[in-house]
N, C-alpha and C positions, 0 to 999 in steps of 0.2 A: 357374353361372359357367363361362366358357369360357377355354381356354388354347390357345395356338399354340406348339408345340415345334419349334424349328429343328434338324432332324436330317439335313440334306443334305450336310454338309461331308465332305471326304475324309479328315480326320484325319491330315494330312501329318506332323505332328510326332510322331505315335504309330506311324509305320511302323517295322517291318514288320507290327505287329499288325493294323493297319487295312487291309491288303491283302486279308484274308479276312473280316473283320467290320467293319461300320460302327461308329464310335466309340460311339454310344449303346448298342450291344449288347455292348460289352466287359464280360466277367464281373468282378464285384466279390465277393470271397468265394467260397463253394462253390456257391451256388444263386441268385444274383441278378445281373442286369445293371444298368448305370447307368440305362437307360430304365425298367426294371421298377420300380426304387426311386422314380424321379420320378413315374411314373404312380400308384403306390400312395400317394405323398404327396399328389398332387393330389386324388385321391379322398377321402382322409382330411381334406383342408382344405375340402371342400364343392364341388369342381368336378364337373360332370356331363358335360362334353363337351370334346373335345380335337381339334385339327387338327394332324396331323404333316406338316411340310414335308420331303420326302425327295428324294434324288437319288442319291448314291453308295451302291451296294448296297441301293437302296430295296426291292427284292423281299424281302430278308431281314427288313427291319423290318416290312413288311406281314405276312409269314408268322409272325413272332414275336408281334406285337401283335394282329393280327386286327381285330375290331370293337370291342375294348376291354371286352367283357363280363366278362373275367377280373377286371377291377378295378371293375366297376360303372360304367364310362364308355362314352359313345358317341363312337367315334373315326372320323374320316374323314381323307383324305389329299389333299395337293396335291404333284404331282411336277414338279420343275423340269426343263425340257428344256435349260436352260443355267444356269450358276452365276449366282445373283442376289444374292450377298452376304448380309448378315444381315437387313436389313429389306425388301429387294426382294420376297421371296416373299409378303409381306403385301399388296402392292398389287393382286394378282389376286384376293384374297379379300375385299376391303373391303366389297363389296355383301352378303356373307353373314355378316359378323361382327356381334356385338352392339355396343352403344355403347361399352362398356368391356370390356377383355379383358386377359389376361395373355400376355406373350411371354417365352419363355426358351430358352436354348441347351440342347441335348440332352445335354450332357456335364457338368452341374453337380451336385455333391453338397453339400447344405446342409440344415439343419433350419429354414430360414426358413418362416414361416407364409405360404404363397402367397395364401391367402384374405384374410388381414389386409392384405397389401400391396395387393391389388386393391381391396378396400373403401376403404382409405385413399386410393388414387389416385382412385377415383370420387367420394369426398366432397370432394377438394381442388379439383376442376375443372381440374387440370393437363392439359396436352396429353400429357405423358409423365412417368412417375415411374420413376426408376432406383434399384434396390436397390444399396446401396453397403456396402463393407467397408473398415475402416481398416487400413492397412498401414504398418509402420515399416521404413525402410531406413537402415541405418547406413553412413556413409561411413568407409572404412578409412584415411583420410588426414587430416592437418590441413588445414583449409580457410582460405584467406586471402581477406579482403575487401580490395579495392583500388580506387583511383580516381586518375587522373592520375599513375600511376607510384608512388604512395605506399600503403603498407599502412594500412588504416583499421580493420582488425579481424582477429581470429584465433579460430577455433573448432577444438578438438582432437577429431577423429573425431565429428562431430555426427550426430545421428539426424534423419531427415526423416520426418514423418508426413503421409500423404495418403490420400484416399478413392479407391477404385477401383470400377469397375462390376463387379457380380457376374454379369452376363449374364442378369438377370431384370428384367422391366420391366412396369409397368402402362401400358397404352396406350388411347387413345381413338380410335374409328373416324374421327372428324372430322379427327384429326391426319394420317391417311394419305390422305384423300380427294383432295387436290390432285395426287397423284402417279400417273402412268400405269402400267398393268400392264406387266410384262416388262422393267422397267428395273432393272439392277443398282444397289443402293443399300445403303450401310452405316449402322449406327447412329451412327457418328461423323459421317457426312454429315447425318443427320437432326438430331442434337443441334446441330450448327453452323448448320443451316438454321433451327431453332427459335430459337436465340439471335439470329440475324440479323433475324428477324421479331419479336423481343421477345415470343415466346410463353412461357407459364409452363411451364418444365421443372423438376420437383421431384426431390428425393432422398429415399430411404427408408433411413436409416442402420440397419445391422444388426450386432450384435456377437456373434452365435452362430457355429456352425461353417459354414465354406464352403471348398470345394475345387473348383477348376476342373481337370478332367482334361485338361490340354492337352499335357503332356510325359510321357515315360516315367517320370520320377522321381515325378510326381504320381500316376500310375496305380499305381506300386509302393507309394507311401505309403498310398493308399486300401486296397489289398489287405492290406498289412502290419498296418494298424490296424483292419480291418473288425470284428473281434470287439468292440472297444470302441465303434466307431461305429454298429454295427447297432441297439442300443437307442435311440440318438438319432435315427437316420434312419428307422427302421421301428418306429413306435410301436404299430402294429396288425398282427396276423398275418393274412395272406391265403393262399389256396391258391397254390402256386408254379407258374406256367406252365412249359412245357418250356424247358430251357436253350438258349442260343444255339448251343451245340455240336451239340445234337440237331437244331435247325432247319437249320443249314448243311449237314448231311449228307442232308437230305431233297431228292429231285428237285424237289418243288414249289417249294422255296425258290429254286432256280436258274432255273426257268422263269417264276416269278412267278405261276403258277396257284394258285387257292385250295387251302388244305390241307384 
């Protein structure tokens, strides 16, 4: 099984941390980075190869991950020469991708079984399968329903339940074949395009742990609770590669030359 990890973003919401480290290499706990956790999980779920789409501070990611042998993975890279949004990097890879593959953001912490998601996607025949998590949002005010100037209903501080994308997707190569390489394109645009063409886009509901490291408070939460999260996220022990802090201090990491 093959996965594409989108790791080229600038991590603007996590500045100033991400001025020195790309977000996927942000340390979680004492000896792991986000990307290290993800790669270990993919290997334990049966994935054998990964493509890393990189841009911002890409040489640091190359220096840290290398060829993937630390995780028993075969890893290659595609480097954007301009921002291509979330799904745009895939368009230049489509001729070398398998018929079905996983796509995920490089800043996701979850105990989702990535292999089961991809197998479910392949069996469904869907053009796209989106892993979803249920979220509940409570309104802190009384909500009035009205029509033609008259109150028709009232709800005191109601809760709204909705499904959100986890940033993990099962994808079919045929889905991205119509799109030309080098075009910036987002997953929101892809979903809307599929809906307009009446293509089968599926959901994969998940009720386990999921945290998107998008904001400083999310990052702080992950570090604060990592002792409890580690047995959930890292079910198998592997040898720990060098920490991101050690990589960033190496001259090879700055120049992009092999370590």
